[in-house]
N, C-alpha and C positions, 0 to 999 in steps of 0.2 A: 504493500500500500504506500509506504513512504517513498518507494522507488518511483511510483507514478507521480507523486508530488514533485519530486526532483525534475522529472521530464516536463512537467507543466510549468513550474515556476522558477526553474533554475536561472533564467535570464533576469528575472526580477529580484531574486534573492540568491546572491552568489554563494552564500554559505551552504545552500542545498547541493552544490557540486560535490560535497563530501559523500553524498549518497550514491554516487556512481562508482565508488571504490568498494570492491567486495570485502577488502580487509576491514574497512570501517563498519560496513553493515554486519559482517560476521561478529565483530567485537561487540556491537550493540545488541545483536540478537542474543548473544551469550549472556550479556548483562541483563537484558530484559527477562530472559528465561530464569536466571538466577533470582532476580528480584521477585518475579511472580511466585516462584516456588517458596521462597522464604516468607512471603506475605500470606499466601493462601494455605501454607502447610498447617499452621495451628487450627485454622477454621475447619479444614478437611478432617483433621484428627478428631476434633470435637464432634463433628457431624457423624463420622463413622462410629464413634463410641455411642452416640445417641441412638443410632439405628442398630447397635449391637452387631456390627459387621466386624467380627474378630477372627483371628487365625485359629484354625484347628490343627493341632500338632499330631503327627503320625506317632502311634504308640510304640512302634518298633525302633524309633530313633533314639538318639542319646537322651537319657532321662533328664539331663540339665535343661533340655528345651521345653519341658513340660511347664516351666514357670512362664514361658512366653505365650501360653494359650490365652486367647482373648485379646492379644495386641491387634489394633486396627489393621486391616488388610485392604486390598484394592487401591493402595497408594499409587499404583501405576497410572491411575486416572490423572493424578496431579502431574506426573512426569509428561504424559502425552499432551495434556493441555498446555504445559509450559514449553513444549517443543513446537506444537502446531501454531499457537498464537504468534510467537516471535517470528517464525518462518513466514507466516502470512503478512506480518508487518514489515519485515526487512528484505525479503527476497523479491526478485523480479518474477511476478506471477504469470508472465507470458511464457516462462520457461516450462516446457512439458515435463522435464525430469523432476522439477520441484513437485508438481502435482502427482507424478508417478510414485515418488518416494513417500509422500504424505498418504496416498491411497493405500499403499502396501502396509505402512506403519499402522494406520487406523484399522485395516482389515485384521491384522494379527492382534491388535489390541482388542478388537471385538470378540475374537476367539477366546482370548484370555479372560475377558470380562464375563463371558458366558460360563467359562470353566469356574471362575471364582464365585459366581452367583450360585452355581450348583452346589459348591462346597458349603456356602453359607446356608443355603436352603435346607440341605440335608444334615447340617450340623456335624460334618465329618470331613476328613481330609481326602475326600474322593469327589471329583467333579465329573467332567466329561470322560467317557471311556477313551483309552489310548487310541483305539481305531478311529473314533469320531474326530478326535483332535488332529490326528495325522491326516485324515482325509480333507479336513477343512484347510489345514496348512498347505497341503499339496494343491488344492484348488486355487488358493490365493497365489501360490508360487507359479503355477501353470499359467494363470491369467496374466501375471506380471511378465513371464517369458514370452507369451504371445504378443503382448504390448511392445516388447523390445524388438520382436521380429518385424512388426509393422513399422517401427521406427527405423530399423535397418534397411527396409525396402525404400524408405524415403531418404536414405543417406545420413540419418541422424545418429546412427549407432552401428557398431561393428561387432559381428559375432566371432571375431578372432580372439584367441586366448593369448594373453601376455604372460610370458615366463620371466620371473625374477632372475637377474644376473645375465640374461640373454637378450641381446639387442635386436637380432633379426629373426629369431625363432618365434613366429606368431601363427600357429596353425589355426585353420578355420574349422568351426564345428559343423559346417554345412557338408552334407554328402552331395557333392556337386553333380555326380552322375544321375541323381534323381531329379534335378532341377528342370530338365528338359521336357519331362512328361507331366502333363497336368494332373494325372492320377497319382503319380508318385511324389509330386512337388511337396505336399505337406510332410511326408516322411523324411524329407531332407533336413528338417529342423528338429527331429526327435532327439538326437544327441545333445543339442543345445538346451532343449527344454528339460531333459533329464538332469543335466548339469545344474541348471538354475534351480530346479526343485531341490536337488541335493544340498546346494549351498544355503538356500533360504531356510528349509526345514531343519537342516542340521544346526545352523547357527541359532535359530529361534529356540530349539530344544536344549542346546548346550547352555545358553544363558539361563534358561529355566532351571536346569539342573544345578547350576552354580548358586542360585538364589536360595541358600540354605543357612547362611550365617548373617548376622547383622552387618549390613554395609558391604558385604563381600562382592556381590554381583554388581551393585551400582558403582562401587569404587573402580572395579575393572572396566565398567562401561565408560567412566570418565576418561580413563587412559586410552581405551580403544577408540573412542570418538575423537579424542585429541589427535591421535595418529592419523585417523581418517581425514580430519580437517586439513592436516598438512598435505596428505596425498591428493586430496581433491583439489586444493588450491594449486598445487604444482601441475596437475593434469590439465587444469583450465588456463594456466598461464603460458602464453606463447613463448616467452623468452626462457623461462625456467624449464619448460618441457623440451625445448630444443637443446638447451645446454646439457640436460640430463639424459637426452636421447630417449624421451618418453613419447608415446603417442599423444599428440596435442588434441584435447577434447574441449573446445571452447564452450560448448553448451552445458558442460557439467560443472562449470565454475560456480554457478549459483547454489549448488549443493553444499558448498562451503558454509553458506549461511545456515542451512539445515544442520550440518554437523556442529557448528558453533552453538546453535540453540540446544542441541542434544547435550553438549558438554555443560552448558549453564544450568539446564534443567536437572541434570544428574547431580551436579554439585549441590544445588538447592535441596534436592531430595535427600542426599547424603547427610545433610545437616540434621535431619530428623530420623534417618535410618541408621546412623552410626551407632555403634555399640554403647549402651543398651538401646535398642531400637524403640522409637515411639510409634512407628508405623512400618508395615511391610508393603512392598510393591505389588505382591501377588502376581498371578499369571498375566494379568492385563498389562503389567509393566515389563516383565521378563520376556514374554513372547514378542511383544511389540518392539522392544529395544534390540533383541536378537535379530528379528526380521529386518529392522531398519539398517543396522550396520552391514548386514549381508547385502541388502538392496543397493546401498551406496557402493559397496565394493564391486558388485557386478557391473554397475553402470560406469564406474571409472576404470574398469578393466584391471582390477587388482584382486580378483577372486583368489588367486593362488597365494597372495600375501595374507589373506584373512586368517588362516590358522596361526599366524604370528601376531597379527593385530589383536586377535582375541585368544592368545595362547592359553590362558587359564581356562577359558571356556572349553577349549579342545581337550585339555588335560582332564577336566571334570567329566566330560562326555565319554572319553576313552576309558576312564576308570569304571564307569557303569557298564560299558560294553564288555570290557575284559572280565569284570566280575560276573556278569550274567553268563558269558560264554564259558568261563572256567567252571562255574557251578553246574551248568548243563552238561558239559563234556566230562568233567572229572569229579563232580560232586564235591569240589573243594573251592573255597573262596581265596582270592588273592589278597583282598583288603578286609580289615575287620568290618568295614561297612562302606558302601558306596552311596553317593559320590565321595571322592577321596578326602574332602575336607572333614567328613565325619570319621574317617579312618584316623586322622590326626587327633580329633577330639577324644576318641576312645584310647589313643595312646597316652592321653593325659595332657595334651597341649591346651593352654588357655585359649578361649575363643578369640580374644583380642589379638593374641600372638599369631594365630592362624591367619586371621584377616590381614594383618599387617604384612606378614611374609608373602601371602598370595598377591597382595598389591605390588610388592617389590618385584616378584616374579613376572607379573603382568607388565610392569614398566620395562623390564629387561626384554620381554618378548616384543613389545611395541617398538622399542629402540632398534631391535634387530630387524623389524619389518621396514624401518626407514633406511637401513644401510644399503639396500639394493639401488636406491636412488643415485648414489654416487659410484657404486661398484659395477654398474652395468657397462 
């Protein structure tokens, strides 16, 4: 919205020329999101308590968590509001990628909200069935992938895959031999769609699995979103992209504003979610944020860096996969409990120590994700 004011009145008010700079709008989107979260947080916590929307703790988890029962949940609503509003205020709303990221984020948030609502209604830590949740996530991811295909047909997006550390190796997901026949044409995009679904669904659920300790997931989101802010800005900057030998994607530059808003909203939520938490984000927050960072990574062609951008999320998801596979194949567990942060709890680590050390690891992963910019 402010960008439109700049376009209309910049000749009359020279100060509005600041609004044409993405760095300026990103900084203020972040500050706006932080301010909204800090101001609206206490009000939302009170309202959730009034409506008795509290967290139900799994009985087979660490017994120390039972004291957290009843803590207000669905705090992800606050995060999403504080991401969407600043993005609408500070981004160029003519940019199709801004609307695409907002749509996917809101769609994943809706799935999480439905899941949280079912938990509250049933008064237990069981919401949507795993099958239902996965099918809905796949549907959203598939729709997003189809949207990218249409944009690629208009020359606004590329289905090529960018490999870190390699300048020229950019294979295309399309099966070119199928493009010449009208009947086989849709099948040419199947590998790309499967890849998009894997990235979005995997990222969304990985963040959801990480959200088990006070401030753990949202702190890691702050770090991941900050790294994405840098990568998005570089991809959209002609000079930097050329210097670092990256594919220049001028239309994705506006997503820097979205990433900045995500950082600010996450910091604001962390103020209330830090140990001991006054509010939990719930699935409405974790699914949406996981889907959001994956969506941005796919659009800016940094999908293969996503495992490093969100390294802790990958570790948490892998711990669950390995635990389940080991138990089914060998009837033995690798960890005392999965996700792995519960393993450390059962080893006797204090919750605050686990959170801090995981944040440090997340920062190391994120810094490693930025190294290919110069090493290519």
